[in-house]
ChimeraX commands (.cxc) that place a marker at each C-alpha (Angstrom):
marker #1 position 146.26,-29.61,85.41 radius 0.5
marker #1 position 147.03,-31.66,88.53 radius 0.5
marker #1 position 150.17,-29.58,89.16 radius 0.5
marker #1 position 148.01,-26.46,88.96 radius 0.5
marker #1 position 145.47,-27.93,91.38 radius 0.5
marker #1 position 148.26,-28.96,93.78 radius 0.5
marker #1 position 149.83,-25.50,93.66 radius 0.5
marker #1 position 146.52,-23.75,94.33 radius 0.5
marker #1 position 145.70,-26.24,97.11 radius 0.5
marker #1 position 149.03,-25.70,98.86 radius 0.5
marker #1 position 149.10,-21.94,98.25 radius 0.5
marker #1 position 145.51,-20.61,98.00 radius 0.5
marker #1 position 145.00,-17.18,96.42 radius 0.5
marker #1 position 145.89,-14.19,98.54 radius 0.5
marker #1 position 143.07,-12.25,100.17 radius 0.5
marker #1 position 144.11,-9.29,98.02 radius 0.5
marker #1 position 143.21,-10.63,94.58 radius 0.5
marker #1 position 145.23,-7.87,92.88 radius 0.5
marker #1 position 148.39,-9.72,93.96 radius 0.5
marker #1 position 149.63,-13.20,93.12 radius 0.5
marker #1 position 151.60,-15.93,94.85 radius 0.5
marker #1 position 153.38,-19.27,94.16 radius 0.5
marker #1 position 150.03,-21.07,93.85 radius 0.5
marker #1 position 149.23,-18.80,90.92 radius 0.5
marker #1 position 152.57,-19.62,89.29 radius 0.5
marker #1 position 151.60,-23.30,89.36 radius 0.5
marker #1 position 148.52,-22.33,87.35 radius 0.5
marker #1 position 147.36,-19.24,85.48 radius 0.5
marker #1 position 150.46,-17.14,86.12 radius 0.5
marker #1 position 152.73,-19.90,84.84 radius 0.5
marker #1 position 150.55,-19.98,81.74 radius 0.5
marker #1 position 150.85,-16.25,81.46 radius 0.5
marker #1 position 154.56,-16.80,81.34 radius 0.5
marker #1 position 154.20,-19.58,78.75 radius 0.5
marker #1 position 150.86,-18.62,77.07 radius 0.5
marker #1 position 148.49,-21.57,77.47 radius 0.5
marker #1 position 145.46,-21.67,79.78 radius 0.5
marker #1 position 142.64,-24.25,79.78 radius 0.5
marker #1 position 144.17,-27.00,81.95 radius 0.5
marker #1 position 145.32,-24.56,84.57 radius 0.5
marker #1 position 141.95,-22.84,84.73 radius 0.5
marker #1 position 140.45,-26.26,85.40 radius 0.5
marker #1 position 143.23,-26.95,87.90 radius 0.5
marker #1 position 142.39,-23.80,89.84 radius 0.5
marker #1 position 138.70,-24.73,89.95 radius 0.5
marker #1 position 139.48,-28.31,91.02 radius 0.5
marker #1 position 141.74,-26.96,93.76 radius 0.5
marker #1 position 138.81,-24.85,95.00 radius 0.5
marker #1 position 136.86,-28.08,95.51 radius 0.5
marker #1 position 139.85,-29.79,97.14 radius 0.5
marker #1 position 140.23,-26.92,99.61 radius 0.5
marker #1 position 136.67,-27.78,100.66 radius 0.5
marker #1 position 138.08,-31.19,101.72 radius 0.5
marker #1 position 136.94,-33.11,98.65 radius 0.5
marker #1 position 139.32,-35.85,97.46 radius 0.5
marker #1 position 140.96,-35.16,94.10 radius 0.5
marker #1 position 138.94,-37.94,92.45 radius 0.5
marker #1 position 135.67,-36.40,93.63 radius 0.5
marker #1 position 136.79,-32.91,92.63 radius 0.5
marker #1 position 137.75,-34.11,89.14 radius 0.5
marker #1 position 134.54,-36.08,88.66 radius 0.5
marker #1 position 132.34,-33.22,89.87 radius 0.5
marker #1 position 134.13,-30.67,87.74 radius 0.5
marker #1 position 133.86,-32.60,84.50 radius 0.5
marker #1 position 130.62,-34.53,85.00 radius 0.5
marker #1 position 128.79,-31.43,86.22 radius 0.5
marker #1 position 129.76,-29.51,83.07 radius 0.5
marker #1 position 132.58,-27.47,84.62 radius 0.5
marker #1 position 134.05,-27.19,81.13 radius 0.5
marker #1 position 131.01,-25.25,79.98 radius 0.5
marker #1 position 131.72,-22.42,82.40 radius 0.5
marker #1 position 135.41,-22.81,83.27 radius 0.5
marker #1 position 136.45,-19.27,82.30 radius 0.5
marker #1 position 133.34,-17.69,83.82 radius 0.5
marker #1 position 133.99,-19.53,87.08 radius 0.5
marker #1 position 137.71,-18.74,86.97 radius 0.5
marker #1 position 137.35,-14.99,86.47 radius 0.5
marker #1 position 134.70,-14.96,89.19 radius 0.5
marker #1 position 136.61,-16.96,91.79 radius 0.5
marker #1 position 140.17,-15.78,91.08 radius 0.5
marker #1 position 139.63,-12.18,89.93 radius 0.5
marker #1 position 136.28,-11.21,91.49 radius 0.5
marker #1 position 134.77,-10.73,87.98 radius 0.5
marker #1 position 136.89,-7.60,87.64 radius 0.5
marker #1 position 139.16,-6.98,84.65 radius 0.5
marker #1 position 141.19,-4.50,86.67 radius 0.5
marker #1 position 141.90,-7.14,89.31 radius 0.5
marker #1 position 143.07,-9.59,86.63 radius 0.5
marker #1 position 145.22,-6.87,85.07 radius 0.5
marker #1 position 146.75,-5.90,88.43 radius 0.5
marker #1 position 147.51,-9.53,89.38 radius 0.5
marker #1 position 149.11,-10.07,85.96 radius 0.5
marker #1 position 151.31,-7.01,86.36 radius 0.5
marker #1 position 152.20,-8.03,89.89 radius 0.5
marker #1 position 153.29,-11.57,88.98 radius 0.5
marker #1 position 155.39,-10.31,86.07 radius 0.5
marker #1 position 157.17,-7.61,88.07 radius 0.5
marker #1 position 157.16,-8.55,91.76 radius 0.5
marker #1 position 160.60,-9.35,93.10 radius 0.5
marker #1 position 159.47,-10.52,96.55 radius 0.5
marker #1 position 160.00,-14.26,96.06 radius 0.5
marker #1 position 163.26,-15.81,94.85 radius 0.5
marker #1 position 161.37,-18.97,93.82 radius 0.5
marker #1 position 158.80,-17.08,91.74 radius 0.5
marker #1 position 161.51,-14.90,90.22 radius 0.5
marker #1 position 163.68,-17.88,89.28 radius 0.5
marker #1 position 160.68,-19.70,87.80 radius 0.5
marker #1 position 159.54,-16.65,85.86 radius 0.5
marker #1 position 163.02,-16.02,84.45 radius 0.5
marker #1 position 163.40,-19.70,83.48 radius 0.5
marker #1 position 159.99,-19.78,81.76 radius 0.5
marker #1 position 160.61,-16.51,79.95 radius 0.5
marker #1 position 164.04,-17.67,78.74 radius 0.5
marker #1 position 162.55,-21.01,77.70 radius 0.5
marker #1 position 159.88,-19.29,75.64 radius 0.5
marker #1 position 161.89,-16.38,74.29 radius 0.5
marker #1 position 165.51,-17.47,74.21 radius 0.5
marker #1 position 168.59,-15.77,75.61 radius 0.5
marker #1 position 167.91,-12.40,73.95 radius 0.5
marker #1 position 164.50,-11.94,75.63 radius 0.5
marker #1 position 163.87,-8.82,77.67 radius 0.5
marker #1 position 162.62,-10.11,81.01 radius 0.5
marker #1 position 159.15,-8.95,82.02 radius 0.5
marker #1 position 160.22,-7.31,85.27 radius 0.5
marker #1 position 162.65,-5.06,83.35 radius 0.5
marker #1 position 160.07,-3.75,80.87 radius 0.5
marker #1 position 158.78,-0.21,81.29 radius 0.5
marker #1 position 155.12,0.04,82.31 radius 0.5
marker #1 position 154.30,1.64,78.96 radius 0.5
marker #1 position 155.18,-1.70,77.34 radius 0.5
marker #1 position 154.07,-4.11,80.07 radius 0.5
marker #1 position 150.70,-2.57,80.92 radius 0.5
marker #1 position 149.11,-3.19,77.48 radius 0.5
marker #1 position 150.26,-6.82,77.73 radius 0.5
marker #1 position 148.60,-7.17,81.15 radius 0.5
marker #1 position 145.44,-5.55,79.82 radius 0.5
marker #1 position 145.47,-7.93,76.85 radius 0.5
marker #1 position 145.73,-10.95,79.14 radius 0.5
marker #1 position 142.82,-9.73,81.25 radius 0.5
marker #1 position 140.72,-8.97,78.17 radius 0.5
marker #1 position 141.46,-12.44,76.75 radius 0.5
marker #1 position 140.26,-14.12,79.94 radius 0.5
marker #1 position 137.08,-12.08,80.04 radius 0.5
marker #1 position 136.48,-12.53,76.31 radius 0.5
marker #1 position 136.71,-16.32,76.76 radius 0.5
marker #1 position 134.27,-16.11,79.67 radius 0.5
marker #1 position 131.89,-14.10,77.47 radius 0.5
marker #1 position 132.20,-16.62,74.64 radius 0.5
marker #1 position 131.36,-19.43,77.05 radius 0.5
marker #1 position 128.31,-17.56,78.25 radius 0.5
marker #1 position 127.04,-16.91,74.72 radius 0.5
marker #1 position 127.74,-20.54,73.71 radius 0.5
marker #1 position 126.38,-22.13,76.89 radius 0.5
marker #1 position 123.49,-24.01,75.23 radius 0.5
marker #1 position 125.79,-25.66,72.69 radius 0.5
marker #1 position 128.48,-26.44,75.28 radius 0.5
marker #1 position 125.92,-28.09,77.58 radius 0.5
marker #1 position 124.44,-30.10,74.69 radius 0.5
marker #1 position 127.93,-31.33,73.75 radius 0.5
marker #1 position 128.59,-32.20,77.40 radius 0.5
marker #1 position 125.34,-34.16,77.62 radius 0.5
marker #1 position 126.25,-36.15,74.48 radius 0.5
marker #1 position 129.72,-36.90,75.81 radius 0.5
marker #1 position 128.50,-38.20,79.16 radius 0.5
marker #1 position 125.45,-40.03,77.79 radius 0.5
marker #1 position 127.65,-42.14,75.52 radius 0.5
marker #1 position 125.87,-40.97,72.37 radius 0.5
marker #1 position 128.59,-38.66,71.06 radius 0.5
marker #1 position 128.63,-38.50,67.24 radius 0.5
marker link #1:1,2 radius 0.2
marker link #1:2,3 radius 0.2
marker link #1:3,4 radius 0.2
marker link #1:4,5 radius 0.2
marker link #1:5,6 radius 0.2
marker link #1:6,7 radius 0.2
marker link #1:7,8 radius 0.2
marker link #1:8,9 radius 0.2
marker link #1:9,10 radius 0.2
marker link #1:10,11 radius 0.2
marker link #1:11,12 radius 0.2
marker link #1:12,13 radius 0.2
marker link #1:13,14 radius 0.2
marker link #1:14,15 radius 0.2
marker link #1:15,16 radius 0.2
marker link #1:16,17 radius 0.2
marker link #1:17,18 radius 0.2
marker link #1:18,19 radius 0.2
marker link #1:19,20 radius 0.2
marker link #1:20,21 radius 0.2
marker link #1:21,22 radius 0.2
marker link #1:22,23 radius 0.2
marker link #1:23,24 radius 0.2
marker link #1:24,25 radius 0.2
marker link #1:25,26 radius 0.2
marker link #1:26,27 radius 0.2
marker link #1:27,28 radius 0.2
marker link #1:28,29 radius 0.2
marker link #1:29,30 radius 0.2
marker link #1:30,31 radius 0.2
marker link #1:31,32 radius 0.2
marker link #1:32,33 radius 0.2
marker link #1:33,34 radius 0.2
marker link #1:34,35 radius 0.2
marker link #1:35,36 radius 0.2
marker link #1:36,37 radius 0.2
marker link #1:37,38 radius 0.2
marker link #1:38,39 radius 0.2
marker link #1:39,40 radius 0.2
marker link #1:40,41 radius 0.2
marker link #1:41,42 radius 0.2
marker link #1:42,43 radius 0.2
marker link #1:43,44 radius 0.2
marker link #1:44,45 radius 0.2
marker link #1:45,46 radius 0.2
marker link #1:46,47 radius 0.2
marker link #1:47,48 radius 0.2
marker link #1:48,49 radius 0.2
marker link #1:49,50 radius 0.2
marker link #1:50,51 radius 0.2
marker link #1:51,52 radius 0.2
marker link #1:52,53 radius 0.2
marker link #1:53,54 radius 0.2
marker link #1:54,55 radius 0.2
marker link #1:55,56 radius 0.2
marker link #1:56,57 radius 0.2
marker link #1:57,58 radius 0.2
marker link #1:58,59 radius 0.2
marker link #1:59,60 radius 0.2
marker link #1:60,61 radius 0.2
marker link #1:61,62 radius 0.2
marker link #1:62,63 radius 0.2
marker link #1:63,64 radius 0.2
marker link #1:64,65 radius 0.2
marker link #1:65,66 radius 0.2
marker link #1:66,67 radius 0.2
marker link #1:67,68 radius 0.2
marker link #1:68,69 radius 0.2
marker link #1:69,70 radius 0.2
marker link #1:70,71 radius 0.2
marker link #1:71,72 radius 0.2
marker link #1:72,73 radius 0.2
marker link #1:73,74 radius 0.2
marker link #1:74,75 radius 0.2
marker link #1:75,76 radius 0.2
marker link #1:76,77 radius 0.2
marker link #1:77,78 radius 0.2
marker link #1:78,79 radius 0.2
marker link #1:79,80 radius 0.2
marker link #1:80,81 radius 0.2
marker link #1:81,82 radius 0.2
marker link #1:82,83 radius 0.2
marker link #1:83,84 radius 0.2
marker link #1:84,85 radius 0.2
marker link #1:85,86 radius 0.2
marker link #1:86,87 radius 0.2
marker link #1:87,88 radius 0.2
marker link #1:88,89 radius 0.2
marker link #1:89,90 radius 0.2
marker link #1:90,91 radius 0.2
marker link #1:91,92 radius 0.2
marker link #1:92,93 radius 0.2
marker link #1:93,94 radius 0.2
marker link #1:94,95 radius 0.2
marker link #1:95,96 radius 0.2
marker link #1:96,97 radius 0.2
marker link #1:97,98 radius 0.2
marker link #1:98,99 radius 0.2
marker link #1:99,100 radius 0.2
marker link #1:100,101 radius 0.2
marker link #1:101,102 radius 0.2
marker link #1:102,103 radius 0.2
marker link #1:103,104 radius 0.2
marker link #1:104,105 radius 0.2
marker link #1:105,106 radius 0.2
marker link #1:106,107 radius 0.2
marker link #1:107,108 radius 0.2
marker link #1:108,109 radius 0.2
marker link #1:109,110 radius 0.2
marker link #1:110,111 radius 0.2
marker link #1:111,112 radius 0.2
marker link #1:112,113 radius 0.2
marker link #1:113,114 radius 0.2
marker link #1:114,115 radius 0.2
marker link #1:115,116 radius 0.2
marker link #1:116,117 radius 0.2
marker link #1:117,118 radius 0.2
marker link #1:118,119 radius 0.2
marker link #1:119,120 radius 0.2
marker link #1:120,121 radius 0.2
marker link #1:121,122 radius 0.2
marker link #1:122,123 radius 0.2
marker link #1:123,124 radius 0.2
marker link #1:124,125 radius 0.2
marker link #1:125,126 radius 0.2
marker link #1:126,127 radius 0.2
marker link #1:127,128 radius 0.2
marker link #1:128,129 radius 0.2
marker link #1:129,130 radius 0.2
marker link #1:130,131 radius 0.2
marker link #1:131,132 radius 0.2
marker link #1:132,133 radius 0.2
marker link #1:133,134 radius 0.2
marker link #1:134,135 radius 0.2
marker link #1:135,136 radius 0.2
marker link #1:136,137 radius 0.2
marker link #1:137,138 radius 0.2
marker link #1:138,139 radius 0.2
marker link #1:139,140 radius 0.2
marker link #1:140,141 radius 0.2
marker link #1:141,142 radius 0.2
marker link #1:142,143 radius 0.2
marker link #1:143,144 radius 0.2
marker link #1:144,145 radius 0.2
marker link #1:145,146 radius 0.2
marker link #1:146,147 radius 0.2
marker link #1:147,148 radius 0.2
marker link #1:148,149 radius 0.2
marker link #1:149,150 radius 0.2
marker link #1:150,151 radius 0.2
marker link #1:151,152 radius 0.2
marker link #1:152,153 radius 0.2
marker link #1:153,154 radius 0.2
marker link #1:154,155 radius 0.2
marker link #1:155,156 radius 0.2
marker link #1:156,157 radius 0.2
marker link #1:157,158 radius 0.2
marker link #1:158,159 radius 0.2
marker link #1:159,160 radius 0.2
marker link #1:160,161 radius 0.2
marker link #1:161,162 radius 0.2
marker link #1:162,163 radius 0.2
marker link #1:163,164 radius 0.2
marker link #1:164,165 radius 0.2
marker link #1:165,166 radius 0.2
marker link #1:166,167 radius 0.2
marker link #1:167,168 radius 0.2
marker link #1:168,169 radius 0.2
view
């Protein structure tokens, strides 16, 4: 999570949210390449606070004590993808196919080989007919998690209150 926050702090999202950059690779895009998400979503949101000149300790405390975990995916899709599935889908496609950065390309190839072994077909070599449904699936998963958070908000906030009041079961 801290690596994700550092990456997003050093390399904030591009103005064009349909594209991605090395800060994204430190977080959500790296997860896309390796398929895990929660810590890096939190890392992105913590980095947002740090870019507002808050120390990391304050950003962490505010995020978790103010129930950031109850709306992490809602906040993430709002702040990173403008609450637009198409933007998330476009950024996903971009990070998996863009050849503009040798560092991103090397990292992507290494992560894909690590996860899939030497016989893997690298994402940037896949035809769009194969890659596009994957990108759509990633975007839908993010937005589905945000929707689940929204529908479970009362329970998530009650659990958060128990955790921080010291009366957790």
